[in-house]
FIMI-451461 format. One record per residue (C-alpha): y, z, x. Coordinates in steps of 0.001 Angstrom, whole numbers, padded with zeros to 6 digits, always signed. Example, Ala and Ser with C-alpha at 12.3 -4.5 7.8 and 13.67 -1.06 7.14 Angstrom:
<nodes>
-004500+007800+012300 -001060+007140+013670 
</nodes>
This chain:
<nodes>
+112864+075418+067084 +111829+078572+069020 +113487+079780+072208 +113878+077445+075206 +113924+078994+078661 +115963+077079+081269 +115659+077790+084971 +117753+076597+087884 +119422+077709+091085 +121886+080591+090968 +124792+078791+092696 +127971+078271+090662 +127503+074498+090648 +123901+074782+089546 +124860+077164+086754 +127419+074636+085538 +124730+071981+085510 +122398+074265+083609 +125173+074810+081088 +125531+071060+080573 +121804+070891+079757 +122061+073930+077522 +124817+072351+075477 +122879+069102+075151 +119883+071012+073857 +121883+073032+071380 +123570+069846+070146 +120151+068249+069519 +118547+071470+068227 +121286+073628+066618 +118845+076402+065704 +117373+076742+069204 +118100+079819+071263 +118442+078943+074946 +117791+081495+077666 +119039+080856+081214 +117128+082060+084261 +118856+081804+087653 +116927+081869+090899 +117414+081223+094597 +115565+078409+096323 +114072+077932+099754 +117135+075908+100774 +119416+078774+099707 +117450+081036+101995 +118250+078856+105041 +122059+078970+104926 +122679+078212+108596 +119918+075682+109343 +120373+071907+108937 +117562+071014+106513 +116805+067687+108189 +115545+069761+111171 +113066+071670+108954 +109692+070193+108049 +109124+069532+104365 +111120+068439+101295 +112285+069684+097888 +114066+072617+099563 +116324+073187+096556 +113881+072233+093820 +110329+073351+094706 +110749+077034+093870 +112381+076042+090583 +109791+073561+089367 +106947+075850+090498 +108239+078312+087890 +107216+075759+085207 +103653+075687+086486 +103591+079481+086407 +104834+079503+082801 +108022+081432+083688 +110287+078807+082082 +110126+075766+079858 +112638+073432+081486 +113959+073306+085052 +117377+071888+085852 +118047+070166+089185 +120368+067854+091035 +118128+064794+091134 +119471+063886+094559 +117641+066990+095911 +114255+066075+094439 +111692+064052+096391 +110528+060734+094984 +106953+062000+095286 +107631+064788+092807 +109805+062673+090497 +107018+060109+090143 +104376+062827+089641 +102799+064297+086511 +105716+066261+085156 +108170+064849+082622 +111866+064300+083236 +115086+063673+081339 +118200+062375+083050 +120889+064302+081198 +124193+063505+082891 +125731+061610+085786 +129179+062039+087274 +130889+059809+089850 +128429+058867+092603 +130832+058650+095526 +131337+060950+098499 +134774+062299+099222 +136162+063302+102612 +138397+066368+102562 +140730+066826+105541 +142941+069703+106699 +146644+069064+106281 +147246+068875+110048 +144810+065958+110517 +147430+063278+111228 +149007+065375+113982 +145594+065825+115561 +145052+062044+115453 +148460+061480+117124 +147472+063804+119922 +144245+061877+120456 +142091+064968+119852 +138556+064841+118526 +138217+065356+114752 +135382+067754+113849 +133703+066815+110557 +131287+069211+108925 +128203+067601+107459 +124439+068193+107445 +123625+064696+106139 +122362+062078+108584 +123395+059452+105992 +126991+060681+105955 +127031+061118+109698 +125770+057554+110163 +127999+055775+107664 +131120+057862+107046 +132021+058500+110683 +131848+054777+111492 +134007+054012+108475 +136545+056755+109117 +137235+055634+112658 +138807+052518+111144 +140000+053948+107841 +142072+056895+109100 +145676+056113+110049 +145601+054525+113478 +148176+056817+115066 +146645+056899+118536 +144807+054541+120840 +141417+055647+119571 +140220+057917+116797 +137526+060265+118087 +135132+061938+115623 +132356+064430+116200 +130102+065947+113524 +128926+069493+113329 +126438+071117+110971 +127917+072856+107936 +126179+074643+105094 +127277+076613+102057 +128742+075892+098645 +131887+073826+098023 +134247+076780+098201 +132679+078051+101449 +133040+074639+103089 +136670+074281+102031 +137466+077765+103371 +135974+076734+106707 +138687+074078+106867 +141317+076729+106279 +139944+078785+109186 +139974+075623+111364 +136258+075843+112094 +136253+072177+110989 +138941+069552+110503 +137168+067888+107590 +134064+067958+105441 +132330+065390+103230 +131275+066404+099711 +129718+064795+096668 +132581+063943+094344 +130447+064907+091352 +130231+068545+092449 +133957+068849+092866 +134549+067276+089474 +132212+069672+087718 +133803+072692+089345 +137271+071428+088418 +136185+071057+084775 +135093+074716+084704 +137566+077303+083436 +136024+079888+085736 +136118+077799+088914 +138936+075276+088619 +141817+077549+089704 +140137+078649+092935 +138958+075154+093846 +142383+073622+093118 +143976+076219+095356 +141621+075301+098164 +142314+071602+097688 +146083+071963+097224 +147061+071420+100883 +144190+069065+101778 +144234+065331+102281 +141574+063362+100421 +139746+060104+100963 +137381+058839+098283 +134827+057036+100388 +133947+053469+099336 +130593+052761+097750 +129841+049721+099851 +130464+051110+103362 +129504+054735+102591 +126631+054285+100157 +125783+057468+098179 +122381+059120+098268 +119905+057889+095652 +120708+059493+092266 +123784+061274+093569 +125772+062985+090806 +122782+063152+088461 +121477+066178+086535 +117784+066003+085705 +115778+068326+083410 +112078+068783+084072 +109149+069993+081954 +105541+070677+082911 +103258+067929+081661 +101327+070441+079505 +104371+071889+077725 +104579+069797+074523 +107570+071733+073176 +109625+071179+076302 +108671+067517+076500 +109917+066991+072941 +113267+068538+073964 +113523+066224+076972 +112958+063171+074803 +115938+064104+072655 +118366+064772+075539 +117324+061981+077893 +119928+059287+078614 +117717+056197+078711 +120042+053884+080654 +120815+056562+083257 +117103+057344+083581 +116331+053683+084212 +119068+053504+086903 +117748+056575+088692 +114146+055482+088454 +115028+052237+090244 +117132+054041+092850 +114248+056373+093701 +111815+053445+093800 +113888+051422+096218 +114561+054489+098373 +110832+054981+098926 +110664+051582+100604 +113164+052581+103303 +112451+056267+103972 +112619+059691+102365 +113706+063260+102762 +116731+064854+104399 +116611+062551+107435 +117414+059314+105609 +120292+057307+107035 +120774+055004+104076 +122104+055148+100570 +121151+053660+097219 +123384+053432+094200 +123913+051555+090927 +127144+049602+090418 +128057+048959+086791 +130612+046130+086598 +132027+043876+083883 +129654+041158+085043 +126503+043192+085161 +124726+046083+086792 +123623+045934+090411 +121368+048068+092567 +122823+048332+096036 +121114+049839+099098 +122269+049809+102713 +121986+051715+105961 +119163+052243+108428 +115535+052529+107368 +112982+054951+108789 +112451+052630+111764 +116157+052508+112562 +116562+048908+111340 +119819+048126+109557 +119494+046555+106112 +121553+045572+103094 +120054+044843+099680 +121705+043694+096432 +119581+043398+093299 +119894+041197+091373 +121663+038320+093023 +122071+035064+091102 +119155+032636+091155 +120770+029227+091335 +119800+025860+092700 +122447+023700+094317 +121681+020010+094462 +123975+019095+097252 +126406+020832+099557 +128080+024214+099108 +131704+024698+100020 +132533+028328+100730 +136153+029339+100977 +135040+032252+103200 +134587+029725+106017 +138228+028597+105983 +140166+031567+104611 +143267+030840+106689 +143403+027208+105630 +144535+027619+101998 +147961+029242+102073 +151002+030083+104052 +152935+033195+102996 +156590+033661+102285 +157727+037316+102275 +160762+038067+100158 +163593+039381+102289 +165001+041739+099716 +164940+045413+098892 +161761+046696+097276 +162069+049640+094901 +158920+051529+093993 +159502+054455+091661 +155871+055193+090835 +153939+057601+093016 +150741+055546+093285 +150567+052006+094722 +147533+049726+094532 +147759+047164+097351 +145983+044061+096054 +145939+042200+099384 +146715+043245+102937 +149152+040328+103178 +151565+042417+101093 +152043+044774+104051 +152809+042101+106620 +156530+042054+105864 +157530+044269+108827 +156976+041152+110926 +160001+039545+109293 +162988+039237+111548 +165120+040973+110564 +162944+043195+108307 +164170+043651+104710 +166491+046577+104182 +164165+048382+101761 +160945+047468+103527 +157539+048874+102669 +157326+050863+105882 +159706+053466+104442 +158866+052948+100745 +155122+053555+100978 +155038+056531+103329 +155236+059171+100588 +153083+057307+098063 +149429+057675+097186 +148002+054371+098404 +144985+052571+096947 +143433+049463+098443 +141622+046555+096839 +138848+046569+099455 +137866+047493+102970 +139809+044721+104735 +143043+045778+103080 +142232+049456+103744 +141751+048832+107468 +144940+046774+107718 +146904+049570+106055 +145333+052079+108428 +146384+049969+111422 +149980+050428+110324 +149525+054180+110015 +149173+054488+106241 +146905+057063+104600 +144718+055336+102031 +143164+057556+099325 +140636+055158+097742 +139617+051536+097333 +138190+049360+094576 +135321+048242+096866 +136398+044586+096300 +134974+044988+092784 +138335+044741+091070 +141135+047176+090253 +139697+048117+086860 +136369+049086+088426 +138230+051883+090216 +140133+053215+087189 +137477+055590+085854 +137148+057200+089267 +140905+057614+089644 +141016+059555+086363 +138408+062092+087366 +139543+065695+087978 +139499+065576+091783 +142109+062734+091889 +143624+062961+088408 +145490+059639+088643 +146528+057903+085396 +146730+054121+085192 +150299+054357+083870 +151348+056002+087127 +150122+053076+089280 +152137+050124+090559 +150191+047043+091664 +151656+045365+094761 +150573+041743+094860 +151884+038187+095279 +154437+036594+092979 +152130+034524+090760 +149762+037447+090125 +152512+039752+088905 +152822+037921+085585 +149065+038146+084966 +148954+041882+085658 +151928+042560+083420 +150305+040610+080591 +147398+043027+080844 +149733+045995+080502 +149957+047109+084125 +153093+047607+086178 +153199+045126+089065 +155657+043918+091663 +155582+041260+094380 +157078+041047+097831 +155588+037668+098864 +154445+034367+097421 +151715+031903+098255 +152586+028498+099668 +149647+026059+099438 +148986+024255+102734 +147456+021258+100967 +144926+020937+103788 +143303+017497+103486 +140022+018603+105091 +139679+021393+102532 +140488+019050+099676 +137896+016551+100826 +135247+019182+101346 +135799+020591+097851 +135663+017071+096370 +132308+016431+098058 +130690+019745+097209 +128089+020313+094492 +129194+023959+094374 +132349+025818+095436 +132692+029535+096126 +136199+030904+095455 +137326+034213+096965 +140443+034326+094779 +141697+032759+091594 +144768+031470+093470 +142461+029245+095528 +141061+027730+092344 +144513+027501+090779 +145817+025265+093570 +142648+023558+094814 +140277+023579+091806 +141517+020170+090685 +139756+018586+093676 +136316+019762+092517 +134247+017012+090988 +133135+017191+087335 +129887+019094+087005 +130353+021085+090219 +129201+024675+090045 +131861+027318+090568 +130867+030563+092290 +132961+033658+092864 +132953+037420+093380 +133368+039715+090433 +136548+041484+089421 +139778+039703+088591 +138713+036372+090080 +135719+036033+087748 +137751+037106+084728 +140541+034586+085370 +138107+031752+086011 +136484+032446+082636 +139886+032456+080980 +140444+029038+082509 +137349+027620+080833 +135063+027967+083838 +131714+029767+083567 +131289+030850+087173 +128183+032096+088879 +129286+035653+089650 +128319+037694+092689 +129196+041381+092828 +131313+041000+096015 +132119+038502+098723 +129753+040354+101049 +126967+039971+098505 +127655+036215+098356 +127538+036007+102140 +124156+037698+102139 +122855+035302+099486 +124267+032331+101384 +122608+033442+104612 +119151+033626+103116 +119307+031048+100291 +121281+028106+101650 +119781+026311+104642 +122257+023419+104812 +125818+023380+103608 +129066+021633+104367 +131844+023568+106012 +135410+022312+106117 
</nodes>
């Protein structure tokens, strides 16, 4: 094949993305010679202006894709997040070439906890209305609650990753929020990794959850574009396109159009790939300011009778017995499977080797938002959560360069009965409490009368499943609960999360029994 001319922005991150496309092309066409053209964009020329205050769109892509129309290049390389849906659904042809982790990550200066203790306002640098809307609300509850109230203000910030991190060093800002994908790509680069690691070395990180801080549509995605008249370039795109990723991004862009567009959007759209299926998730505020949440697909099931939902009586299933003995945790990373595991300080007297002292110097991971917030109330710094989608859903993100956490370095803190199951799967686990079934008669009778039962944990089924009548449908959230139910011979109707089930129940079930 003859020469292929690639064009993209001249920033370091863009050049790395161009290089990913270049290598994909040369793998598919070993004889091709690939030329790289670097160019500034309109967005690069407005370094100090928040783009959501400027009329228009495609600030980082328009100058690049216009070069295709002018015949200056064959293929343009973009971050798909920066491209308008109008252009993506236009005449030109596209290949989705690569996608990194979709999450946002909050990067804090190392003095942040002291500032919280003093009750001072935390200044977060962001130019994204979406991040400003979602992340600040989340962080007020997710940061260690070391003062009466956490105060956060946002301030516009522009520039590349390194520039933004240096602004933390100079104390212009206390924190900034970045796309995790960009950091990962820089940290994989021999030319950039050392400098970026130095800038991150004394920072505190929080990988923001997908459910509460939904990423921008197509975040983390590299797209290659060809003019519709360039047959040679279109043939190249066909060979390097990742079909499944393209389908995900197409749907994300399509759903985004329904709720708003451009730099002013206050919602996110992402694709969640789980063991039990792939889900499109969108949430935030639409262009009219109306809050919304959308999961697609949700199960289509018909229940001939009443539904018992354990979410309605969560406190009725178990009492908890905390073990009054010394806890030794040698590993540096602890995954807290349930916030109940951190309630032991209420013991009187507290155990000699209690968690309060043991966990302080650990990297802490939470199973979901509820556990994260409970940890924060006790002053713990939480680095990431599994979004209530199961521990193993989080593993791939933990191993990425920005966190670099290996599964073998993680200890799972859970209840006594679950420890055996985790160890059988090859993970290190320890317990500091056990479940004591309450044997609540009202719950037993409600389960026995129900045509369908929703379980929030396998332990509920383990102790109360025997009361369900033959033929009853079993529903649950994904993750470990769904996996263990299947191992027990149950084929549950699986929802991505408990929150997704609650949404389905609200709009699909008009009458149901509640214990």
